[in-house]
C-alpha positions as CSV (number, residue, x, y, z in Angstrom):
1,M,-6.9,10.9,-12.3
2,V,-10.6,8.9,-12.4
3,D,-13.4,10.7,-11.7
4,D,-17.0,11.5,-13.2
5,E,-17.5,14.5,-11.3
6,P,-16.2,17.6,-13.7
7,G,-15.6,20.5,-11.3
8,I,-13.3,18.2,-8.8
9,V,-11.5,17.2,-11.9
10,R,-11.1,20.4,-13.2
11,V,-9.7,21.7,-9.6
12,V,-7.3,19.1,-9.0
13,T,-6.1,18.7,-12.3
14,G,-5.2,22.4,-12.1
15,Y,-3.6,22.2,-9.1
16,L,-1.6,18.7,-10.1
17,E,-0.4,20.5,-13.2
18,R,1.0,23.7,-11.2
19,E,2.5,21.9,-8.9
20,G,4.4,20.1,-12.1
21,F,2.3,17.0,-12.7
22,V,1.6,15.7,-16.1
23,A,-2.2,14.5,-15.3
24,T,-4.6,13.3,-17.2
25,A,-8.4,12.3,-16.5
26,V,-11.3,10.0,-17.2
27,G,-14.5,9.7,-16.2
28,D,-14.9,5.7,-16.2
29,G,-13.1,2.4,-15.0
30,E,-13.1,0.9,-18.4
31,S,-10.9,4.1,-19.8
32,A,-9.2,4.1,-16.6
33,L,-7.5,0.7,-17.3
34,E,-7.2,1.4,-20.8
35,L,-5.0,4.3,-20.0
36,V,-2.9,2.6,-17.4
37,R,-2.0,0.4,-19.7
38,S,-1.0,2.2,-22.2
39,E,0.5,5.4,-20.1
40,E,1.8,3.8,-17.3
41,P,1.2,6.1,-14.9
42,D,3.1,6.7,-11.1
43,V,0.0,7.5,-9.5
44,V,-3.9,6.7,-10.2
45,V,-6.3,9.0,-8.4
46,L,-9.4,6.6,-8.5
47,D,-12.6,7.4,-7.4
48,L,-14.8,4.9,-5.5
49,G,-18.7,5.9,-7.1
50,L,-17.8,5.7,-10.6
51,P,-20.6,4.9,-13.7
52,G,-20.9,1.5,-14.5
53,M,-17.6,-0.5,-13.7
54,D,-16.7,0.7,-10.0
55,G,-13.7,2.1,-8.5
56,I,-13.6,-1.1,-6.3
57,E,-13.4,-3.1,-9.4
58,T,-11.4,-0.8,-11.0
59,C,-8.8,-1.4,-8.6
60,R,-9.2,-4.7,-8.6
61,Q,-8.7,-5.4,-12.6
62,L,-5.5,-2.7,-12.4
63,R,-3.9,-4.6,-9.8
64,T,-3.5,-7.8,-12.3
65,F,-1.0,-5.7,-14.2
66,S,0.1,-2.6,-12.6
67,D,1.9,-1.7,-9.5
68,C,1.5,2.2,-9.4
69,Y,0.4,3.7,-6.5
70,V,-3.4,4.2,-6.0
71,I,-5.3,6.6,-4.0
72,M,-8.9,5.8,-3.8
73,L,-11.5,8.6,-3.2
74,T,-14.6,8.0,-1.4
75,A,-17.7,10.4,-0.7
76,R,-18.6,8.8,2.5
77,A,-16.9,8.5,5.6
78,D,-17.8,5.2,5.7
79,E,-15.2,2.7,7.3
80,I,-16.5,-0.3,5.2
81,D,-15.7,1.7,1.9
82,M,-12.1,2.4,3.2
83,L,-11.4,-1.1,4.0
84,I,-12.5,-2.8,0.6
85,G,-10.8,-0.2,-1.6
86,L,-7.7,-1.5,0.6
87,A,-8.5,-5.0,0.5
88,V,-8.3,-4.7,-3.4
89,G,-4.9,-2.7,-3.9
90,A,-5.4,0.9,-2.8
91,D,-2.4,2.1,-0.8
92,D,-4.2,5.1,1.1
93,Y,-7.7,7.0,0.5
94,L,-9.2,10.4,0.7
95,T,-12.8,10.7,2.0
96,K,-15.0,13.8,-0.3
97,P,-14.7,16.7,0.0
98,F,-10.8,16.8,0.3
99,S,-8.5,19.7,-0.1
100,P,-6.3,19.4,-3.3
101,R,-3.4,20.6,-1.4
102,E,-3.9,17.9,1.3
103,L,-4.3,15.1,-2.0
104,I,-0.8,16.6,-3.6
105,A,0.7,16.2,-0.2
106,R,-0.2,12.3,0.2
107,I,0.7,12.0,-3.6
108,R,4.5,13.6,-2.9
109,T,4.6,11.2,-0.2
110,L,4.2,8.0,-2.0
111,L,6.4,9.0,-4.6
112,R,9.1,9.7,-2.4
113,R,8.9,5.7,-1.8
114,P,11.4,4.5,-3.7
115,R,10.5,1.5,-6.1
116,P,13.0,-0.8,-5.4
117,S,13.1,-1.6,-1.5
118,R,15.2,0.9,0.4
119,P,18.3,-0.2,2.2
120,R,17.4,-1.4,5.8
121,A,19.9,-2.6,8.5
122,P,21.0,-6.0,8.8
123,A,18.8,-8.2,11.5
124,M,21.0,-8.2,14.1
125,P,22.6,-11.6,15.5
126,G,19.7,-13.4,17.6
127,D,17.0,-11.7,16.0
128,G,15.6,-15.1,14.4
129,A,15.7,-14.4,11.2
130,T,17.8,-17.0,9.4
131,Q,20.1,-14.7,6.5
132,G,21.0,-16.8,3.5
133,G,22.6,-13.5,1.4
134,Q,20.2,-11.6,1.3
135,H,17.4,-13.7,1.6
136,R,15.1,-13.5,5.3
137,V,14.1,-16.7,6.4
138,F,11.4,-17.2,9.1
139,G,10.3,-21.0,9.2
140,G,8.5,-21.2,6.3
141,L,8.7,-17.7,4.7
142,T,11.4,-16.4,2.6
143,L,11.5,-12.7,2.0
144,D,13.9,-11.3,-0.8
145,P,13.9,-7.8,-0.7
146,Q,16.1,-7.4,-3.9
147,A,13.8,-9.2,-5.9
148,R,10.7,-7.9,-3.8
149,E,9.2,-11.4,-4.0
150,V,7.9,-13.8,-0.9
151,T,7.1,-17.0,-0.6
152,V,5.8,-19.4,1.8
153,D,6.2,-23.2,2.0
154,G,7.6,-22.5,-1.5
155,R,4.1,-20.8,-2.8
156,Q,4.8,-17.4,-3.9
157,V,2.7,-14.7,-2.5
158,T,1.7,-11.8,-4.1
159,L,1.9,-8.7,-2.0
160,T,1.5,-5.0,-3.3
161,R,3.7,-2.5,-3.1
162,T,2.6,-1.3,0.2
163,E,1.8,-4.7,1.8
164,F,5.8,-5.7,1.0
165,D,7.1,-2.4,2.2
166,L,5.6,-3.0,5.7
167,L,6.5,-7.1,5.5
168,D,10.1,-5.6,4.6
169,A,10.3,-2.8,7.6
170,L,9.4,-6.1,9.9
171,S,11.5,-8.5,8.9
172,A,14.5,-6.1,8.6
173,R,14.5,-5.8,12.4
174,P,12.7,-9.3,13.1
175,R,12.9,-8.7,17.5
176,M,11.9,-5.1,17.2
177,V,8.5,-4.3,18.4
178,Y,7.1,-1.0,15.9
179,T,4.3,0.8,16.8
180,R,1.7,1.9,14.2
181,R,3.8,5.3,13.7
182,Q,7.3,3.9,13.3
183,L,5.8,2.0,10.0
184,I,4.3,4.6,8.9
185,D,7.4,6.5,9.1
186,Q,8.9,3.7,7.1
187,V,6.9,2.9,4.7
188,W,4.8,6.2,3.8
189,G,7.6,8.7,5.3
190,P,7.4,10.9,8.4
191,E,5.0,13.7,6.7
192,W,1.9,11.2,6.3
193,V,-0.8,12.6,8.2
194,G,-3.9,10.6,8.4
195,D,-5.7,7.6,10.9
196,E,-2.7,5.2,11.6
197,H,-5.1,2.4,11.6
198,L,-4.2,2.1,8.0
199,V,-1.2,0.0,8.7
200,D,-3.6,-2.5,10.7
201,I,-5.6,-2.7,7.4
202,H,-2.2,-3.7,5.3
203,L,-0.9,-5.8,7.7
204,G,-4.2,-7.7,8.0
205,H,-4.2,-8.5,4.1
206,V,-0.2,-9.4,4.6
207,R,-1.6,-12.2,7.3
208,R,-4.1,-13.6,5.2
209,K,-2.0,-13.8,2.2
210,L,0.6,-15.5,4.0
211,G,-2.0,-17.6,5.6
212,D,-1.5,-16.6,9.0
213,R,-4.4,-17.7,11.4
214,S,-5.4,-14.3,13.1
215,A,-5.6,-16.3,16.4
216,T,-2.3,-18.2,16.2
217,P,-0.1,-16.0,13.7
218,R,3.1,-17.3,12.7
219,Y,5.2,-14.3,10.6
220,V,3.0,-10.9,11.8
221,L,2.6,-11.2,15.5
222,T,0.8,-8.3,17.4
223,V,2.1,-7.0,20.6
224,R,-0.7,-6.1,22.7
225,G,-0.8,-1.8,23.6
226,V,2.4,-1.5,21.1
227,G,2.4,-2.6,18.0
228,Y,4.0,-5.2,15.7
229,R,6.5,-7.4,14.9
230,M,7.9,-10.5,12.9
231,G,7.5,-13.8,14.3
232,S,9.6,-16.9,13.8
233,G,7.4,-19.3,11.5
């Protein structure tokens, strides 16, 4: 846990330890980066408003060497904070004040997601994806679920774990239109509660990294009034 408010740290780490977690707390971004390198935690709970290096820059640097889950904490119910936090690689967010029980529920939901991609149903004939062994090919996009790798026109694309899991879910059944709730159930799990527009933000990042133009996307298509599906590229 990375937070400079001792009262919050005491309460949350106490809850975590009672729930069986090993919890370590630091109060600034530089210390957090050192600790993540040395301890390789499963989850980092990261406050946005840190002294010195703020939570945004801390998360940005953390993502250059770690794929641990990151839950961002913000003291303002400000959509801009949430958007920026997710843009630099956070997986989820909570607004202060929050319930420690809710935070623990979010952590457990993230940890239920397997590190390797979970097995999914193969694409059905006529779905539009070319199946090269385990590879899924959509025009210039190739996704390898086992290696968790994505390339576009031969260029490797770096996605966060959450971004990859969303693209993995969509590409497994390319002709299926997924609602936000269905994607949340697939990626975060049915127990997750929160703003379902989190899906829109993560898929917006996926599109940008894939080089999809917002007006004419090739790979992640919006079905107005319903949700999302894969395009043929």
